[in-house]
TORTORLO-843075 format. One record per residue: x, y, z of N, C-alpha, C, O, CB in turn. Coordinates in steps of 0.001 Angstrom, whole numbers, padded with zeros to 6 digits, always signed. Atoms other than C-alpha are relative to their C-alpha. Glycine has a CB too. Layout:
N
XYZXYZXYZXYZXYZ...
END
This chain:
260
-000951+000819-000759+038006+163803-035056+000847+000903+000890+001452+001868+000422+000906-000834-000956-000728-000837-000950+039615+165222-031957+001502-000231-000103+001965-001357-000284-000476-000275+001427-001463+000100+000025+043330+165986-031965+000520-000358+001382-000011+000086+002400+000635+001323-000487-000611+000392-001266+045527+164412-029302+000981+001042+000524+001467+000939+001651+000706-001323-000161-000945-001028-000415+047742+167492-029193-000599+000865+001103-001767+001244+001012+000408+000867-001195+000528-000854-001075+047384+169534-025975-000210+001426-000491+000450+001880-001425+000952-000002+001212+000244-001405+000350+046009+173055-026179+001247+000828+000294+002101+000440+001092-001222+000563+000781-001185-000851-000131+048520+175884-026420+000284+000330+001453+001439+000302+001880-000177+001287-000798-000178-000395-001399+047952+176918-022806+000511-001159+000860+001067-000937+001936-001317+000524+000568-000379+001162-000789+048654+173369-021628+001353-000568-000394+001851-001478+000269-001044-001063-000130-001274+000527+000448+051884+172784-023525+001122+000412+000950+001145+001529+001468+000302+000477-001419-001117-000261-000918+055051+172526-021444+000868+001149-000499+001349+001957+000295+000856-001261+000174-000839-001067+000562+056960+174817-023833-000633+001370+000242+000067+002332+000558+000220-000224-001514+000700-001271-000238+054300+177546-023501+000092+000395+001469+000336+001558+001790-001481-000105-000429-000093-000285-001431+054290+177256-019712+001408+000443+000382+001586+001314+001233-000403-001231+000817-001390-000373-000283+058083+177463-019686+000284+001436-000420+000940+002181+000309+000964-000951-000713-000199-001364+000487+058072+180656-021771-000704+001002+000906-000134+002032+001265-000511+000139-001441+000779-000908-000853+055351+182260-019646+000659+000153+001363+000747+001261+001891-001444-000513+000166-000639-000075-001315+057116+181370-016393+001298+000812-000064+001632+001532+000877+000287-001413+000536-001225-000792+000161+060366+182853-017733-000317+001485-000095+000368+002307+000513+000773-000450-001248+000393-001401+000139+058621+186086-018725-000476+000577+001334-000176+001723+001669-001103+000139-001058+000460-000461-001319+056948+186324-015325+001190+000234+000928+001219+001210+001677-000974-001028+000630-001192-000149-000839+060317+185800-013612+000762+001275-000361+001234+001996+000518+000919-001227-000148-000681-001226+000449+061875+188572-015739-000761+001235+000487-000161+002186+000988+000127+000022-001550+000820-001137-000422+058984+190917-014982+000118+000236+001498+000255+001377+001940-001465-000226-000380-000120-000149-001451+059168+190235-011255+001384+000530+000378+001514+001330+001305-000264-001346+000704-001342-000510-000261+062921+190831-011331+000102+001491-000268+000738+002223+000490+001014-000741-000843-000003-001431+000308+062390+194206-012998-000757+000798+001053-000330+001884+001446-000610+000249-001376+000799-000696-001009+059708+195156-010480+000778+000128+001303+000833+001206+001895-001328-000739+000244-000774-000026-001240+061857+194218-007495+001200+000935-000133+001513+001699+000780+000468-001417+000374-001141-000892+000226+064873+195970-009027-000397+001456+000022+000321+002294+000568+000658-000319-001314+000471-001386+000015+062843+199125-009621-000325+000481+001407-000049+001629+001756-001232+000137-000899+000321-000383-001385+061611+199111-006025+001271+000313+000780+001318+001276+001546-000791-001125+000708-001273-000230-000695+065190+198831-004750+000627+001323-000441+001119+002093+000383+000979-001166-000263-000533-001270+000506+066325+201680-007023-000813+001170+000551-000260+002210+000909-000009+000020-001549+000883-001059-000489+063316+203726-005923+000308+000335+001455+000276+001502+001845-001471-000418-000146-000338-000228-001411+064257+203280-002261+001362+000667+000130+001547+001572+000945-000013-001324+000781-001375-000499-000111+067955+203987-002838+000162+001394-000580+000867+002228-000012+000953-000946-000693-000179-001293+000673+067639+206935-005233-001284+000359-000737-001369+000160-001948+001209-000040-000989+001315-000247+000610+064037+208069-005874+000045+000932-001210-000712+000733-002160-000927+000579+001028+000006-000990+001070+064943+210998-008142+000464-000576-001335+000059-000094-002393+000875+001168+000381-000526+000573+001244+066781+208820-010679-000548-001390-000285-000032-002099-001148+001507-000058+000056+000510+001362+000138+064681+205680-010381-000559-000266-001401-000264-001298-002005-001079-000258+001044+000607+000194+001320+062713+206146-013611+001067-000006-001102+001001-000806-002035-001041+001103-000276-001083-000036+000981+065841+207073-015577+000810-001304+000043+001203-001842-000992+000921+001215+000259-000735+001255-000143+067624+204023-014171-000741-001166-000625-000138-002007-001292+000264-000288+001460+000801+001056+000602+064758+201747-015181+000003+000110-001523+000054-000900-002224-001433+000053+000531-000022-000220+001438+064729+203313-018649+001315-000503-000614+001313-001139-001668-000199+001490-000312-001302+000464+000485+068461+202638-019080+000083-001523+000042+000644-002156-000851+001137+000616+000834-000011+001456-000149+067987+199093-017839-000782-000664-001128-000363-001698-001647-000585-000407+001363+000848+000594+001030+065231+198420-020378+000520+000247-001415+000332-000579-002308-001402+000541+000123-000412-000369+001370+066814+200171-023356+001511-000055-000199+002013+000313-001262-000496+001399-000332-001463-000010+000098+070519+199667-022629+000544-000769-001180+001562-000386-001755+000588-000555+001241-000473+000802+001121+070867+197010-025302-000333+000583-001354+000016+000001-002381-000565-001361+000092+000415-000601+001274+069446+199341-027951+000350+001483-000099+000067+002117-001115-001490-000177-000189-000182-001451-000069+070590+202834-026935+000880+000531-001121+000660+001642-001604+000598+000383+001335-000905-000447+001055+073369+203035-029534-000199-000788-001287+000726-000942-002084+001441-000120+000460+000325+000685+001241+071639+201070-032252+000653-001360-000123+000707-002125+000841+000396+000841-001156-000550+001317+000286+073338+198096-033847+001249-000310+000811+001519-001473+001114+000311-000112-001462-001212+000248-000789+076560+198562-031894-000364-000512+001398+000315-001389+001934+000852+001291+000107+000453+000494-001301+074671+198103-028604-000524-001426-000106-000265-002255+000767-001084+000915+000572+000490+001359+000215+072923+195035-029991+001178-000952-000181+001159-002082+000309-000938-000059-001230-001200+000808+000186+076326+193746-031067+000691-000322+001312+001181-001434+001506+000961+000708-000915-000597+000230-001310+077654+194169-027541-000791-001051+000780-000214-001893+001468+000070+001312+000795+000851+000996-000661+074684+192183-026216+000280-001390-000571+000397-002361+000177-001502+000360-000169-000279+001287+000650+075349+189416-028759+001357-000538+000441+001498-001723+000742-000042+000146-001538-001360+000409-000387+079059+189349-027898+000021-000569+001417+000649-001599+001665+000971+001194-000100+000022+000452-001392+078376+188994-024162-000922-001198+000198-000788-001930+001179-000434+001136+000910+000976+001080-000154+075545+186514-024734+000592-001372-000304+000123-002381+000224-001189+000249-000902-000515+001301+000452+077681+183797-026341+000488-000874+001154+000019-002005+001279+001134+000209-000990-000422+000870-001110+079515+182523-023222-001118-000322+000973-001122-001397+001571+001129+000643+000751+001141+000276-000878+076296+182847-021200-000879-001088-000605-001368-001968+000103-000826+001283+000244+000773+001029+000688+074446+180797-023815+000638-001376+000175-000046-002352+000482-000128+000336-001488-000676+001291-000009+077074+178061-023828+000106-000586+001404-000070-001790+001586+001379+000136-000602-000043+000518-001367+077507+177791-020068-001411-000369+000485-001587-001329+001235+000640+001042+000949+001379+000356-000322+073726+177838-019698-000408-001313-000641-001081-002135-000019-000943+001101-000440+000266+001262+000683+073466+175066-022284+000681-001150+000729+000116-002235+000859+000473+000063-001461-000750+001026-000720+076109+173134-020364-000746-000448+001254-000908-001646+001490+001391+000520+000374+000720+000330-001236+074194+173311-017078-001312-000717-000312-001644-001714+000329-000276+001276+000822+001310+000578+000306+070827+172523-018680+000125-001392-000600-000721-002248-000341-000766+000905-000955-000195+001334+000581+072188+169553-020659+000240-001022+001103-000367-002093+001112+001183+000002-000996-000275+000913-001115+073593+167956-017512-001253-000194+000848-001524-001301+001312+001158+000536+000872+001219+000086-000823+070359+168746-015638-001019-000936-000630-001685-001701+000068-000621+001395+000196+000912+000900+000705+068307+166972-018300+000414-001449+000170-000410-002358+000074-000059+000353-001479-000511+001353-000217+070525+163962-017659+000032-000378+001475+000596-001407+001847+001387-000130-000586+000099+000309-001418+069851+164110-013932+001200+000395+000829+001335-000048+001970-000230-001429+000165-001196-000423-000729+073132+165763-012931+000030+001521+000107-000405+002222-000807+001283-000521-000696-000132-001441-000211+073807+169227-011501+001471+000366-000162+002253+000283+000784-000540+000428+001414-001406-000288+000309+077042+170283-013178+000362+001398+000484+000327+002367-000275+000269-000130-001523-000410-001283-000559+078161+173047-010861+001477+000271-000287+002010+001312+000097-000263+000033+001512-001398-000186+000371+081692+172558-012199+000194+000746-001308+001306+000798-001833+000669-001321-000091-000085-000724+001273+080892+174610-015315+001028+001137+000023+001770+001277-000950-001362+000561-000358-001011-001075+000014+083017+177645-014242+001421-000513-000202+002199+000092-000940-000064+000780+001294-001340+000555+000178+086121+175475-013977+000208-000522-001400+001279-000336-001977+000249-001104+000996-000090+000519+001367+085407+173779-017303+000107+001152-000999+000829+001059-001992-001226-000884-000329-000066-001196+000855+084866+177197-018888+001403+000614+000020+001943+000968-001028-001040+001047+000457-001338-000591-000120+088191+178527-017559+001060-000862-000672+001927-000349-001379+000358+000203+001469-000969+000907+000619+090149+175458-018630-000134+000056-001527+000866+000055-002245-000204-001455+000512+000220-000110+001439+088560+175672-022078+000512+001313-000567+001109+001340-001644-001465-000146-000311-000488-001314+000441+089324+179392-022359+001524+000010-000127+002077+000469-001126-000453+001097+000983-001467+000041+000032+092975+178846-021489+000493-000827-001179+001429-000429-001872+000553-000574+001315-000413+000871+001104+093257+176006-023999-000169+000697-001345+000704+000610-002209-000806-001303+000017+000254-000694+001258+091712+178087-026777+001043+001086-000257+001580+001188-001360-001399+000609+000007-000975-001081+000160+094014+181063-026173+001408-000568-000210+002185-000046-001009-000023+000934+001233-001322+000619+000141+097060+178803-025797+000205-000508-001425+001260-000287-002019+000168-001158+001007-000106+000503+001378+096362+177112-029146+000128+001155-000987+000944+001110-001908-001227-000868-000357-000034-001139+000922+095712+180437-030855+001352+000709+000013+001798+001214-001017-001100+000990+000352-001272-000716-000125+098988+181900-029557+001209-000869-000321+002164-000401-000941+000140+000551+001393-001201+000837+000074+101362+178935-029535+000022-000975-001166+001096-001408-001583+000144-000764+001260+000032+000947+001123+100198+176661-032354+000240+000748-001305-000645+000847-002155-001357-000761-000050-000326-000833+001155+101974+178764-034953+000097-000800-001293+000109-000218-002378+001299+000726+000243-000079+000837+001202+102221+175799-037349-001350-000125-000694-001425-000578-001836+000525-001386+000356+001336+000034+000610+098441+176052-037947-000238+001318-000723+000013+002377-000149-001114-000254+001075+000260-001250+000738+097464+178590-040654-000947+000920+000755-001846+000467+001464-000581-000308-001378+000790-000989-000739+095945+181796-039324-001497-000157-000231-002288-000001+000700+000426+001397-000390+001433+000055+000308+092620+181277-041096-000674-001292+000470-001890-001436+000339-000201+000153-001486+000560+001263-000477+092166+177780-039602+000177-000206+001499-000467-001077+002084+000633-001144-000737-000348+000265-001399+093553+178097-036080-001202+000121+000925-001261-000567+001944+001090+000952+000455+001159-000177-000873+090228+179256-034615-000823-001287+000112-001434-001548+001148-000880+001140-000518+000737+001268-000033+088654+175903-035534+000634-000944+001024-000058-001548+001844-000024-000662-001409-000716+000873-000927+091338+173970-033646-000080+000539+001433-000121-000231+002393+001471-000145-000432+000109-000600-001335+091127+176430-030747-001337-000328+000644-001398-000657+001829+000182+001518-000077+001331+000305-000534+087385+175886-030349-000109-001481+000349-000601-001835+001421-001096+000389-001015+000060+001437-000263+087677+172100-030645+000878-000367+001203+000486-001174+002045+000442-000793-001248-000886+000260-001136+090633+172079-028241-000613+000443+001315-000483-000238+002332+001327+000696-000202+000668-000488-001213+088674+174171-025739-001104-000952+000431-001254-001245+001617-000578+001405-000230+001075+000934-000320+085716+171800-025968+000528-001294+000590-000023-001811+001562-000816-000300-001235-000597+001238-000510+087912+168744-025456+000558+000215+001408+000410-000644+002277+001120-000496-000950-000541-000301-001332+089654+170413-022493-001111+000077+001031-000964-000451+002133+000785+001317-000019+001137-000073-000914+086290+171213-020886-000586-001373+000283-000966-001675+001414-001073+000909-000568+000530+001352-000175+085102+167651-021473+000897-000832+000909+000407-001568+001766-000155-000691-001356-000939+000756-000832+088258+166179-019919-000037+000481+001448+000115-000316+002374+001424+000121-000556+000083-000502-001370+087934+168484-016905-001291-000462+000669-001318-000704+001876+000087+001535+000017+001261+000519-000543+084312+167381-016476+000069-001503+000232-000737-002059+000979-001161+000326-000942-000163+001441-000182+085507+163781-016704+000332-000352+001455-000036-001421+001941+001097-000526-000929-000415+000279-001384+086950+164057-013180-001208-000196+000921-001317-001250+001549+000881+001145+000531+001188+000256-000836+083634+164591-011317-000872-001107-000557-001569-001782+000200-000826+001265+000140+000789+001078+000592+081998+162202-013798+000461-001363+000465-000352-002205+000844+000066+000071-001504-000547+001284-000457+084322+159334-012906-000221-000185+001494-000561-001278+001946+001500-000093-000323+000210+000087-001449+084085+160129-009201-001446-000367+000333-001702-001154+001245+000369+001330+000672+001415+000324-000244+080277+160019-009377-000312-001428-000432-000986-002164+000289-000919+000988-000746+000318+001324+000523+080139+156872-011516+000673-001107+000804+000065-002146+001064+000414-000098-001456-000763+001058-000656+082833+154927-009661-000234-000056+001505-000328-001139+002084+001467+000188-000272+000075-000041-001461+082428+156096-006053-001228+000740+000531-001364+000952+001736+001240+000645+000546+001226-000719-000379+079086+157945-006053+000297+001279+000778-000432+001639+001703-000902-000905+000832-000341-001285-000608+080816+161199-005057-000948+001070-000540-001158+001158-001749+001490+000381-000286+000932-001049+000412+078378+164106-005144+000679+000953-000977+001743+001499-000687-000528+000774+001228-000615-000841+001035+079036+166097-008333+000064+001465+000415+000884+002221-000107-000772-000127-001307-000055-001381-000484+078300+169351-006502+001322+000240+000731+002005+001236+000494-001203+000305+000936-001238-000138-000771+081205+168806-004115+001217-000094-000914+002097+000765-000870+000077-001078+001099-001156+000179+000885+083631+167489-006744+000069+001113-001045+001157+001531-001438-000063-001373-000695+000011-001084+000983+082524+170166-009221+000549+001296+000565+001323+001987-000098-001402+000227-000508-000505-001219-000641+083181+173016-006789+001506-000108+000230+002243+000853+000008-000731+000256+001342-001436+000191-000208+086574+171557-005909+000769+000169-001312+001827+000798-001348+000273-001392+000600-000659-000112+001309+087455+171267-009607-000010+001439-000515+000881+001832-001268-000684-000920-001019+000016-001410+000387+086425+174906-010107+001235+000721+000527+001916+001427-000218-001272+000686+000517-001146-000682-000608+089090+176128-007690+001321-000559-000515+002263+000190-000773-000056-000121+001522-001223+000606+000532+091696+173647-008883+000247+000485-001424+001372+000836-001781-000092-001545+000034-000134-000471+001378+091022+174622-012496+000433+001453-000068+001289+001810-000877-001305-000177-000740-000370-001416-000016+091237+178332-011702+001480+000176+000328+002171+000948-000336-000859+000765+001015-001400-000136-000402+094616+177931-009947+000937-000554-001076+001999+000015-001328+000244-000721+001337-000831+000559+001069+095994+175712-012723+000054+000939-001205+001102+001092-001833-000536-001375-000429+000019-000944+001123+094897+178223-015369+000894+001204+000293+001619+001669-000586-001442+000467-000291-000867-001124-000382+096606+181052-013466+001465-000368-000190+002238+000402-000760-000257+000416+001466-001390+000438+000141+099836+179066-013319+000350-000263-001463+001462+000024-001907+000248-001263+000834-000232+000260+001420+099457+177996-016945+000223+001275-000790+001082+001327-001671-001164-000758-000584-000179-001288+000678+099083+181589-018098+001365+000580+000315+002076+001038-000579-001101+000989+000407-001295-000551-000406+102106+182700-016099+001162-000729-000660+002179-000121-000995+000147-000066+001511-001101+000800+000521+104212+179863-017463+000102+000023-001523+001176-000224-002072-000146-001414+000464-000017+000193+001460+103222+179990-021138-000410+001217-000824+000177+001462-001878-000898-001124-000350+000529-001071+000863+101293+183045-022376-000155+001306+000765-001079+002078+000512-001352-000410-000598+000141-001171-000877+101905+185762-019799+000661+001222-000617+001809+001170-001058+000609-000283+001384-000507-001276+000467+102328+189359-020907+000281+000875+001219-000632+001479+001782-001008+000689-000975-000359-000682-001246+104225+190979-018044-000282+001498-000050-000527+002113+000988+001465-000229+000308+000243-001439+000092+103730+194506-019370-001452+000355+000274-001750+001466+000713+000398+000509-001368+001418-000283-000228+099961+194211-019123-000585-000783+001143-001771-000654+001449-000781-000283-001231+000448+000858-001104+099765+191741-016226-001212-000835-000414-002202-000921+000313-000344+000852+001238+001093+000799+000551+097559+189502-018358+000569-000935-001060+001762-000885-001359-001122+000911-000599-000456+000851+001095+097745+186875-021076+000144+000851-001263-000480+001905-001395-000988-001186-000237-000141-000694+001279+098855+187947-024530-001332-000021-000753-002097-000981-000661+001121-000649-000857+001233-000079+000788+096034+189066-026805+000159-000777-001302+001227-000777-001915-000371+001474-000295+000003+000737+001270+095125+186900-029783-000199+001000-001131-001093+001844-001068-001120-001104-000023+000111-000928+001127+095642+188735-033069-001309-000221-000754-001889-001306-000710+001198-000164-000954+001261+000083+000730+092625+189459-035233+000051-001068-001083-000955-001713-001379-000342+001350-000617-000141+000976+001078+093996+187232-037983-000211-001427+000484-000592-002300-000296+001366+000125-000637+000124+001350-000554+093909+184214-035655-001247-000158+000883-001402-001168+001570+001248-000343+000808+001234+000059-000780+090556+184987-034015-001133-000567-000849-000979-000773-002053-000375+001399+000534+001175+000470+000738+087113+183702-034963-000410+001073-001007-000574+002232-000626-001184-000335+000972+000339-001010+001016+086195+185431-038252-001385+000594+000202-002272-000035+000779+000085-000608-001385+001274-000690-000155+083371+187931-038379-001055-000439-000984-002246-000379-000678+000203+001454-000131+000921+000431+001055+081809+186615-041607-001083+001047-000285-002242+000709-000529-000653-001324+000388+000922-001086+000310+080201+190013-042165-000795+000500+001184-001325+001610+001141-000933-000432-001052+000757-000438-001179+078549+190160-038741+000675+001185+000670+000006+002057+001225-000152-001153+001002-000738-001108-000617+081292+192483-037506-000244+001313-000730-000130+002383-000132+001493-000305+000023+000292-001228+000751+080426+194956-040254-001388+000549+000329-001662+001732+000127+000109-000264-001505+001365-000420-000348+076808+195058-039071-000088+000426+001459-000662+001467+001778-000999-001135-000275+000184-000197-001438+077108+194868-035292+001238+000509+000724+001184+000729+001934-000432-001278+000621-001217-000475-000661+080656+196043-034595+001073-001076+000033+000800-002254-000197-000313+000462+001417-001170+000878+000106+084122+194513-034377-000043-001209+000920+000564-002232+000602+001233+000779+000290-000062+001080-000988+083451+192304-031351-000893-001180-000368-000720-002268+000182-000394+000526+001365+000912+001081+000379+080707+190226-033003+000639-000836-001100+001176-000299-002070-001371+000563-000467-000576+000895+000992+081859+187170-034934-000875-001242-000152-002029-001274+000275+001438-000392+000391+000744+001226+000268+080826+183690-035971-000379-000746+001276-001144-001708+001213+000811-000906-000895+000266+000691-001253+080690+182668-032298-001482-000146+000301-001901-001188+000802+000665+000723+001125+001430+000068-000291+076972+183472-031999-000672-001076-000845-001573-001765-000368-000664+001362-000249+000551+001041+000874+076184+181204-034977+000387-001382+000524-000435-002298+000546+000499+000186-001459-000459+001276-000554+078291+178403-033477-000798-000356+001246-001190-001509+001428+001504+000059+000329+000763+000241-001237+076488+178794-030135-001419-000468-000316-001919-001405+000306-000048+001281+000865+001364+000391+000382+073065+178578-031787-000018-001418-000573-000902-002210-000247-000581+000998-001031-000062+001334+000600+074083+175506-033813+000235-001071+001058-000314-002168+000962+001105-000058-001056-000240+000971-001069+075370+173776-030679-001244-000196+000857-001488-001296+001353+001172+000449+000876+001278+000150-000705+072058+174491-028940-000930-000943-000770-001595-001795-000181-000679+001379+000196+000810+000893+000839+070285+172822-031870+000522-001430+000090-000263-002375+000170+000003+000479-001472-000603+001331-000118+072738+169898-031675-000378-000661+001320-000709-001847+001353+001525+000092-000120+000370+000549-001307+072039+169456-027957-001462-000445+000001-001785-001512+000523+000241+001042+001114+001419+000363+000086+068279+169454-028622-000169-001275-000817-000954-002149-000451-000824+001150-000626+000114+001177+000853+068725+166895-031390+000473-001249+000735-000174-002293+000662+000804+000194-001291-000524+001151-000751+070835+164593-029204-001009-000471+001032-001265-001669+001155+001329+000356+000688+000876+000362-001110+068379+164698-026321-001364-000507-000464-001976-001329+000218-000187+001186+000909+001369+000304+000399+065164+164359-028322-000144-000895-001220-001230-001417-001473-000707+001252-000257+000123+000734+001255+065965+162543-031553+000954-001180-000121+001027-001794-001185+000227+000928-001140-000944+001110+000070+068587+159921-030699-000229-000987+001146-000718-000625+002216+001442+000523+000032+000080+001023-001043+068644+156658-028768+000949+000327+001146+000634+000110+002316+000323-001386-000578-000991-000385-001006+071750+157894-026976-000575+001036+000958-000405+000921+002172+001267+000549-000673+000619-001021-000835+069874+160965-025721-001092-000568+000888-001247-000158+002038-000565+001096-000861+001039+000644-000803+066985+158802-024576+000614-000743+001185+000079-000703+002293-000825-000969-000864-000678+000711-001085+069400+156671-022544+000508+000970+001065+000409+000700+002262+001163-000829-000554-000480-000989-000966+070939+159770-020967-001137+000495+000885-000983+000594+002102+000655+001182-000723+001138-000488-000780+067523+161063-019913-000572-001094+000894-000959-000832+002033-001089+000536-000928+000541+001103-000785+066356+157654-018745+000849-000260+001241+000320-000482+002330-000087-001266-000852-000892+000197-001148+069414+157227-016529-000130+001148+000997-000001+000948+002205+001458-000126-000469+000181-001147-000881+068848+160712-015160-001292-000072+000790-001325+000307+001961+000030+001271-000798+001293+000088-000679+065188+160065-014321+000001-001103+001057-000471-000905+002177-001117-000249-001017+000020+001137-000926+065704+156663-012708+001112-000968-000374+000971-001764-001303-001383-000718-000020-001161+000826+000323+069081+154944-012677-000285-001486+000194+000210-002310-000575+001188+000412+000855+000304+001406-000254+067703+151696-011217-000834-000598-001137-000574-001708-001602-000741-000150+001337+000832+000476+001105+065028+151385-013895+000809-000092-001287+000630-001023-002072-001208+000926-000200-000836+000026+001193+067568+152237-016594+000933-001210+000012+001147-001852-001016+000811+001294-000108-000882+001165-000121+069928+149564-015295-000785-001280-000265-000292-002194-000926+000656-000050+001403+000855+001175+000212+067072+147051-015255-000315-000179-001484-000473-001302-001962-001311+000130+000809+000291+000060+001437+066376+147939-018907+001241-000298-000835+001163-000368-002062-000615+001308-000459-001211+000365+000724+069976+147099-019804+000904+001159-000356+001851+000991-001124-000366-000704-001230-000840-001172+000278+071447+150604-019894+001154+000075+000996+001019-000321+002154-000840+001300+000056-001182-000164-000855+074897+151346-018504-000062+001382+000643+000349+002374+000041+001331-000180-000819+000218-001311-000623+074096+154099-015999+001308+000724+000306+001353+001954+000280-000803-000160+001280-001283-000637-000299+077751+154708-015105+000566+000681-001247+001085+001795-001178+001005-001037+000546-000459-000599+001255+078671+155313-018725-000817+001244-000328-000272+002242-000799-000093-001016-001152+000861-001151+000289+075692+157649-019094+000373+001201+000867+000371+002335+000388-001475-000368+000221-000397-001089-000895+076783+159699-016054+001258+000682-000519+001325+001908-000602+000231-000527+001429-001276-000548+000466+080314+160117-017389-000180+000761-001306+000329+001872-001450+001031-001121-000183+000178-000643+001304+079235+160933-020951-000842+001267+000106-000572+002249-000586-000648-000971-000983+000837-001195-000176+076538+163384-019807+000831+001170+000502+000702+002287+000000-001155-000284+000980-000835-001072-000542+079053+165378-017779+001083+000411-000988+001441+001587-001047+000636-000437+001319-001027-000355+000987+081690+165207-020529-000594+000876-001115+000025+001855-001534+000630-001280-000605+000636-000826+001031+079279+166558-023144-000335+001374+000562-000173+002392-000111-001276-000683-000543+000279-001275-000667+078196+169221-020671+001274+000835+000085+001250+002038-000178-000585-000237+001415-001272-000698-000077+081864+170112-020138+000467+000488-001354+001072+001556-001448+001043-000891+000603-000349-000428+001357+082412+170264-023906-000725+001287-000363-000129+002205-000926-000338-001100-001018+000759-001230+000278+079636+172845-024223+000534+001176+000805+000556+002303+000310-001488-000208+000309-000533-001088-000837+081132+174864-021349+001279+000570-000589+001864+001490-000018+000261-000497+001427
END
């Protein structure tokens, strides 16, 4: 009996992985050519550093990669989630900044929350702030069909300026010309990861991975996710099937903003 499953070479997931690897390889080749033209004598050494930079100092280098990967993972998840719903959320930078400010503000100013619990409220507060900031282009698109690219870019600049003013007004450290640093006691705990990969690695990478799994589950295993994708593929057909396309637009961008 023949299986209905497509062959490995024909699966969309396999093609996606292969295309990503080809893109990475082409990027390395082009980068090496540019380095070779600019500085031929150090081109091979530069390529070697580029390929092994994340491993040169052992676990500490890997830890640095993990630490820097978390915000990239979450903002990437934010963009891809909205894209799966048929929207191009270019307002992610603004949602990220607003969320960052909210998290730091809660960690510094919400002194009534115990030190070992404040990071939970900071993360949730950041997610809610990002979702509310994404609500603006969502409502504009749903109510007035305003292009989310235009409204998203505008919200990026507005969010950046508001965050600057918010920092100056509430958590500004004039001696360092920056916001006050969050103490280690009120930061995301390491849960042993910091002992393996260095002080900068914490539970954030686990949270990011779990949220990626949550996004996959919503999109592929729930009726709500099916409605979001259906509205993204064809809003007219979704409306004909009884789905509220305006609600789907707003919720898709809000969830995307939460991830950012």
